[in-house]
N, C-alpha and C positions, 0 to 999 in steps of 0.2 A: 504495499498499500503505500500512497504518499500522502502529504500533508500540505496544504497550501495556506497562506497568510497573506492576506491583502489590508492595506488600510490607505486612509485618507484623513489627514489631519483636520482638514477644511469640511469632511463630511460628504463627500461626494462618492456614492456608492459604485457609479461606473468607475472611477478611477481604483476603488479598493478590489473590484473585481477582475481589472485586468491581468491576463494570463491564466484565468481559470476556466478549464475546459472539462465537461463531462465530469462534474462533481457527484458523488455518490451520498453524502452528507454534509449538511452547511451547518457551520454557527455563526451568527450574526451579533455584534455586541455595537449598539448603536447609543447615541446620546436620546436624551428626554425629549428634544425638539421635533427632530425626527425619524425617530424611531417607529412611527406607524406608517409613515411614507417608506421608509426603507423596506419595512418588512413586505408591503405590498410590491414595492419593485424588483426584489429578491425573486419572490413568486412568478411574476411574469418574466424574469431573466430564466429561470430554470424552474419552469412548473413541473411539479409532481416530484421533485426530488425531496429527499425528506430533510426537514430544518428546523432547528430551535433558534431562539434569539432573546435577547436581555438589554436593558440598558444597563451601559457599565462599560468601564474602560477596558481596553486589550493591550496585548502586547507581544512583541517578537524579541527584536535587538534595541525596539525604542516601545515606550507607552503611549498609547492613543488615549488622550485624556477626555476629549469633546467630539471627536469625529466620528469615525466609523471602522469597524474592524471585520473582517470576514475570515473565519478558520474552516476549511473545507478538507474532506478526505476523498481520495479518488484512488482508482486502479487497485482492486482486490477487496472490497468490503461488501459486506451486505449490512444493509441499516434501514431502521423503522423510526419515525416520531411520531409523537403524541401528547396529549395531555390528560392531567387529572385534574378536574375541576373543585369547586367548591371547598378546596384546603382549609381554610378556617372552621369548618363545620363538618365533612366527612367526605376526605379524599377517597376512602375506600370503596364509597359509591361506584367508583371509575375504574377500580383495580383491573376489570376484565378486560380492559382497552391493553393494560401492560400484560397482561397473561397471554391475549392474543398476537400480540406484536412478539413476544418470545416464542411462541409457536412457530411466526412466520420467519422470522430471523435464524433461529435454531441457535447451535453453539452452547457453550457453558463456561465454568470458570476459566479454562485455558485460552479462549481465545475471543471472550465478548465481554462489553463493559457498558454499563448504563451510565451515561452524561445526562446530567439536570440542571435545569435553571430553575429557581424557585421564586415564587412571590410573598412567602410569608408562612407560618406555622412550621417550620422546618421540619421540628423533631418528629412532629406528627406525623407529617409527609414521608419522611424517611423511614420511620417505623412501618408505615403501610405499605412503602414500595417494597421494603426487606421482605415482607412475607410472601412475595411472589418471587423477587429475585433471589432469594436463598435456594428455592425448590431446584435452581440448575446451577448454584453457588455462582452466581453473577455478580461481582463488583459494582459498585458505585462509585463516581467521582463528581461533584458539582459544588453549585455555590448559590447564594441568595442574588439576585438581579435588585435593581433599583425601582423607585416608583411604584412598586406594587403592579407591574405588568412584564408579561412573558410573551412570546410568539412560539406557534409551531404551524409549520406547515402553509404559511402566508397568511395566517391569522393570529390576532392580538388578543391575549385573554388577561383577565384580571381575578386573584383569587384563586390563582390555578399553579401546577407545575409542568413545567414542558421538559419531556425527556427524549433522548435519543438511545436505543438500542444499536451498538455498532459492534459487528462480528467482523473480525481479522481472519480473512479466509487465508492467508499465506503466513500464519504464524500466531505466536502466542501473545496475551496481554497480561498486564500486570498494574496494581496500582500502589501508590506509595502515600505516606503521610508525614511530614517535616514537622517537627517541632523543635523549635530553636530556644526554649524554657526548661527550667528544671526548678526543684523545690527550694524556696529559699527558708532556711532554718528547719524546726521541728514543728512549725504550727500546722494546726489540725482543727478544723471547726464543722459544728454542725449547724446548718442552715434553718433557719425557723422564720416566723412572720412574713414569709415569701407570698407573692401576688403571680400566680403562674402565667395568667394572661397578660400580664404588663411585664414581665420579667423582674420583677421587684425582689430584691433580696435585703430583706428588712432587719434581720439579727444574725449575729455570729456567736454561737455558745451563750445566747440569752442576751448578748451586749447589741447596741446599736451598729449596724453592720459599717455606717460611715465611720463612727470613732473607732472603732477596731482597725479598720484600714490607717486612718490617719495617725493612730498613737504609734503603730509599728512602723511606719515608713517617715513618721516625722514629717508629714505635708499638709498643707491648707487645703480647704475646699477648694480652691480653683485649681490647684495643682493634681489633684485626683485623676481629672479625663486626660491629663499628658502622662500621669505615672503609670497609667494602665500599660502603656507601650512596653515599659520596662518589668511592669508587677502585677499581670493579670492574676485571678484566680483559677484555680485548677478543681474539676470535678474529679475525683477519684472513681474510674469505673473499670474494675478488677486490675488487671495489669496495666492498664491504660490511663492518662490522663487527659481529659477534653478541658481546652483553654476557653477560659470565661472572660471576656472583656466587660469592662464598664463604661457604661453609655453615658450616664449622667447622675447627678447626686439628686434624690428626692426626697427632701426633709431629712431625717436622719438615716434614711434608706439609702440603697445604692441601686439605679435601674442599669439591666446587663442587656448585652445583644442577645444572650441565649437563656433559654428557661431554668431558673433553678427552684426544686420543689423543697419543701419542708424535709428534714432529716437528708438531706443531701449531705455528703461529707466532702467539703472543701479543703484545699491546701492553698497557700500562698507561694508565687513562681517569680522568679526572676530571669531576666534575659541572660542567654549563654553567648559563648562565642559562635556567633550566627555565621560568620564566613568559615569557620571550621566546620561548622555543622553540614552547611551546604556544599562543602567539598566532600564530606561524607557519604552525603546522600547521593550525589554525582557518580563517586567511585563505586556505591552500591549498585546504582541502576547500571553502570558498566560491567560490573561482574556479572549480574544477572542476565544483560542483554548485551553480549559482544558486538550485535548487529541491530541498529535501531531504526525503524521507518518513520517514527513520529513520537513527539512528547507533548501532550496537552496538560496545562495546570491550572490550578485554579489558587490564586495569591490574595490573602486578606488585604483588605483597604489599610489596616492598621499596619501589617507588614510594608505596604507600598510606603506610608507615610514615613515608617521608622528609617527603612532603608534609603529613602530620598533625603530626609533629615540628615543622615548620616554620610551621604554622599555616597551610596552603595548601589542604588537601584540599577545604574548602567553597567557597573563593574558584574552585579548578579546576573543581569540578562545575558553578558557576554560570557560568564561561567556557564550558564545553563546551555547556550548556544553549542559549545562545544560537546554537546551530546547528539548533536544533529538539528534536526527541524524541530525546535521547541517554539511552541504559542501557547497564550492562554488568556484568561480574564480576571481581573481584579473583582473579588465578590466581597459582599457583606456579611458573610457566613461561608464557610467551608464544608462540604459534604465529604464522608468517608464512610462508605458502606451504611449503616444504619447509624452514623454518630454524626452531630451538628455540633461544630467546633468553631472557636474563634482564632485569632491572629496564627494561623497556621497555613501552610502549604499542603494541597493534595494534588496528585498527578497521576494520569494513565501512560504508560509506555507500550507502543507498539512494536513488534519484533519486525 
């Protein structure tokens, strides 16, 4: 298979599509103002080709912040695209669509991946999708798009998740998740006074969450939102840790970018040597895949901001480009199988 990446910083879809011929699956990343127009234009240009889209930034060797980016797969894949609707209420109502697409595409854990763009309620959506995907051992990589809108096959949807099932007919696929944080000290908290609908974390070990965070890190209310780049929370999930970013201060509570439930076990994290960790990820991918056709990744908005502030973003993209054809999207939350995480990178590698 081959991966195509086209872009236009000025938002010209024609410019972004130059050089793309006979695509078998397309991902569109556009800006809020032009999104719906681009979705319609893309379908006219390549009618019937499975496609998904979202509002967000894209990248290859440079970042497209407010224009349009297109990632497409050609030469040797089988794909299907669709949506699950009403994700805030009952995404399971539409799960038969995913099951039918799995039957059409075929494949399983070694050669097939699900890529998704979600408009909200990510944790519930991933749990729902995993009930179908796990029947064939199919992994999932994706993220949250902006402004509550996604697209599939030429139509724009609200309150939905758009997904693409992609089967590599000439090799294996494998998904990865990169965490650049590790535990700070031996702090361990039990969450309480949570508001699941609004992602509110009220108390930690019975004390106001804001005060606990401030007292440990010696920060002011105003510094909390930037300090989360260095010190997010982590939710212990077996042997794994899901990163939880702080969105804003809400009275004495903290509003987060992912759901926290009463009795969840949380730890405090700190930023590690991210450049060394990125190199380790690249080395692992090279070990697993001596020959690579494509790498599609989702990088968190907060990682993008962190890397940009530390003048590392361009170097990061150069490092990843050494793997071959690497391209991706900046998400507002990252998906890895049935986990919804923050401040992470998830990716799928095609042999």
